[in-house]
C-alpha positions in Angstrom: 2.5 12.4 21.8 1.1 15.4 23.8 -1.4 17.7 22.3 1.0 20.7 22.5 3.7 18.7 20.7 1.2 17.7 18.0 0.0 21.3 17.5 3.6 22.6 17.3 4.6 19.9 14.8 1.5 20.6 12.6 2.1 24.4 12.5 5.8 23.9 12.0 5.2 21.8 8.9 2.6 24.2 7.6 5.1 27.1 8.1 7.9 25.1 6.4 5.6 24.2 3.4 4.7 27.9 2.7 8.3 29.0 3.3 9.5 26.5 0.7 6.8 27.6 -1.7 7.9 31.2 -1.3 11.6 30.3 -1.8 10.6 28.3 -4.9 8.7 31.3 -6.3 11.5 33.7 -5.5 14.0 31.5 -7.3 11.5 31.2 -10.1 11.6 35.0 -10.7 15.4 35.1 -10.6 15.9 32.6 -13.4 13.2 33.8 -15.8 14.1 35.7 -19.0 10.8 37.5 -18.3 8.1 37.1 -15.7 4.7 35.5 -16.3 1.5 35.3 -14.3 1.2 32.1 -12.2 -2.2 30.8 -11.2 -4.4 27.8 -11.9 -5.1 25.7 -15.0 -7.1 22.8 -16.2 -5.5 19.3 -16.1 -6.0 15.6 -15.8 -4.8 14.4 -12.4 -4.2 11.0 -10.8 -5.5 11.3 -7.3 -4.5 7.8 -6.0 -3.0 4.5 -7.0 -5.6 2.2 -8.7 -7.7 2.2 -11.8 -9.1 4.7 -14.2 -11.6 5.9 -11.5 -8.6 7.7 -9.9 -8.1 9.9 -13.0 -9.9 13.2 -12.6 -10.3 16.4 -14.6 -9.7 19.6 -12.6 -9.9 23.3 -13.4 -8.0 24.3 -10.3 -4.5 22.7 -10.8 -1.5 24.9 -10.0 0.3 26.2 -13.0 3.8 24.6 -13.2 6.7 26.8 -12.2 10.0 27.2 -14.1 12.6 26.2 -11.5 15.5 25.7 -13.8 17.2 28.3 -16.1 17.3 25.8 -18.9 13.5 25.0 -18.9 10.6 26.3 -20.9 6.9 26.7 -20.1 4.8 25.4 -22.9 1.1 26.1 -23.6 0.0 22.6 -24.7 -1.9 22.4 -28.0 -1.9 18.6 -28.2 -0.8 15.6 -26.2 -0.7 12.0 -27.2 -2.1 8.9 -25.4 0.0 5.8 -25.9 0.0 2.4 -24.1 3.1 3.7 -22.3 0.9 6.4 -20.7 -0.8 3.8 -18.6 2.5 3.4 -16.7 4.1 6.9 -17.1 1.1 9.2 -17.8 1.4 12.0 -20.3 4.9 12.3 -21.7 4.8 13.7 -25.2 3.2 16.9 -26.5 3.2 19.8 -28.9 2.6 23.4 -28.1 3.9 27.0 -27.9 6.7 28.5 -25.8 5.1 31.1 -23.5 8.0 31.6 -21.0 11.6 30.4 -20.6 14.6 30.4 -18.3 17.3 32.9 -18.9 19.8 30.3 -20.1 17.5 29.1 -22.9 19.0 30.3 -26.3 17.6 27.9 -28.9 13.9 28.9 -28.4 12.0 32.1 -28.3 8.6 33.1 -26.9 6.0 32.1 -29.4 8.0 29.2 -31.0 5.9 26.2 -31.9 7.6 23.1 -30.5 7.2 19.4 -29.7 8.9 17.5 -27.0 8.7 15.2 -24.0 8.5 15.4 -20.2 10.8 13.4 -17.9 8.9 10.6 -16.1 9.5 12.1 -12.7 8.0 15.4 -13.7 4.4 16.6 -13.9 2.8 15.3 -17.1 1.4 17.2 -20.1 -2.3 16.4 -20.2 -2.8 19.9 -19.0 -3.1 23.5 -20.4 0.6 24.0 -19.6 3.7 22.0 -18.9 7.4 22.7 -18.1 10.3 20.8 -19.6 14.0 21.2 -20.3 15.0 22.9 -23.5 17.1 19.8 -24.3 13.8 17.8 -24.6 12.3 20.2 -27.1 12.5 20.6 -30.9 11.0 23.2 -33.2 7.9 21.9 -35.0 8.1 22.0 -38.8 5.3 24.1 -40.2 4.0 21.3 -42.4 3.2 19.1 -39.4 0.1 19.7 -37.4 0.3 20.0 -33.6 -1.7 16.7 -33.3 0.7 14.8 -35.5 3.8 16.3 -33.8 2.5 15.3 -30.4 2.3 11.7 -31.5 5.8 11.4 -33.0 8.4 11.3 -30.3 7.9 8.3 -28.0 6.7 6.0 -30.8 9.5 7.0 -33.1 12.1 6.6 -30.4 10.7 3.2 -29.5 10.9 2.2 -33.2 14.5 3.5 -33.6 15.7 1.7 -30.5 14.0 -1.6 -31.6 15.6 -1.4 -35.0 19.0 0.0 -34.1 19.6 -1.6 -30.7 17.5 -4.7 -30.4 17.7 -5.4 -34.2 21.4 -4.6 -34.3 21.1 -2.3 -37.3 23.4 0.1 -35.5 26.1 -2.4 -36.2 25.0 -4.0 -39.4 24.1 -1.4 -42.1 20.3 -1.5 -42.8 20.6 -0.7 -46.5 19.0 -3.4 -48.8 18.1 -5.5 -45.8 14.7 -7.2 -45.8 12.9 -6.3 -42.6 9.6 -7.7 -41.3 7.4 -5.3 -39.3 4.7 -6.7 -37.1 1.8 -4.4 -36.1 2.6 -2.1 -39.1 -0.5 0.0 -38.6 0.4 0.9 -35.0 2.3 4.0 -33.9 5.6 2.2 -33.5 5.1 0.2 -36.7 4.3 3.3 -38.8 7.5 4.9 -37.5 9.6 1.8 -38.2 8.4 1.6 -41.8 9.4 5.2 -42.5 12.7 4.9 -40.8 13.6 1.8 -42.7 12.6 3.4 -46.0 14.9 6.3 -45.2 17.7 3.9 -44.5 17.2 2.0 -47.8 15.7 -1.2 -46.4 13.0 -3.4 -47.9 9.9 -3.5 -45.7 7.4 -6.4 -45.4 4.5 -5.1 -43.3 2.1 -7.2 -41.3 -1.4 -5.9 -40.3 -5.0 -7.0 -40.3 -7.4 -6.6 -43.3 -9.0 -3.3 -42.3 -5.6 -1.6 -41.8 -4.3 -2.5 -45.3 -5.5 0.7 -47.0 -3.8 2.8 -44.4 -0.5 0.9 -44.4 -0.4 1.1 -48.2 0.1 4.8 -47.9 3.4 4.1 -46.1 4.6 2.2 -49.3 6.1 -0.9 -47.9 7.4 -3.4 -50.5 4.8 -6.0 -49.4 1.8 -6.2 -47.0 0.7 -9.4 -45.4 -2.7 -9.8 -43.8 -2.2 -11.8 -40.6 -5.9 -12.8 -40.6 -5.3 -14.8 -43.8 -5.1 -18.6 -43.2 -1.9 -18.9 -45.1 -0.1 -15.8 -43.9 2.9 -17.9 -42.6 3.4 -19.3 -46.0 3.3 -15.7 -47.4 6.0 -14.7 -44.9 8.2 -17.6 -45.9 7.8 -16.8 -49.6 9.3 -13.3 -48.9 12.5 -15.0 -47.7 12.0 -14.0 -44.0 
């Protein structure tokens, strides 16, 4: 390719990039209920494929833009870190609505919310994040931001495991005896509380140092899997 062609291609792509940016920002101003200042923010960023060395903290990350009239800009107060985040990076959070599209009716500026971000969108380990109003829920006042940010993916995983994989969506869970492995983990904790709400009997399995914590969730029985005869204990519960 000739130098002139290369130069033309380069400047054409640069011009196109900035044109698209300007179009995006114009559309952004047309769908907002009220304008907000755009600029930079702090965020964790993956710079390349690979290990944790490619995860970097920056204070010069572009503030996300609302490009959908049904989306909200959230100032992030807390964001959880789950094993799933290794694959998907930063999906659930809690924070405050600071701007919204003009089609959002269920939330107001200043509402405390918790929610999730779609996998294909920018994550929430940042000062701000944008997500659809359909992926948000108002945070109860009795739950802290930190606790709210840790609820959604673990609880949805527990619900799916019990209702879909465990077939409790077909067979009523009331009075059923259910064994929960890893009861002290995020999914296990959610599963115990869901089962209690559905009227099931819960046998929880965890290790010795987690027993005091799991006791607070009030399962019917707790079995220490480090015990030499834990399998006999499980059989004695009729599982």
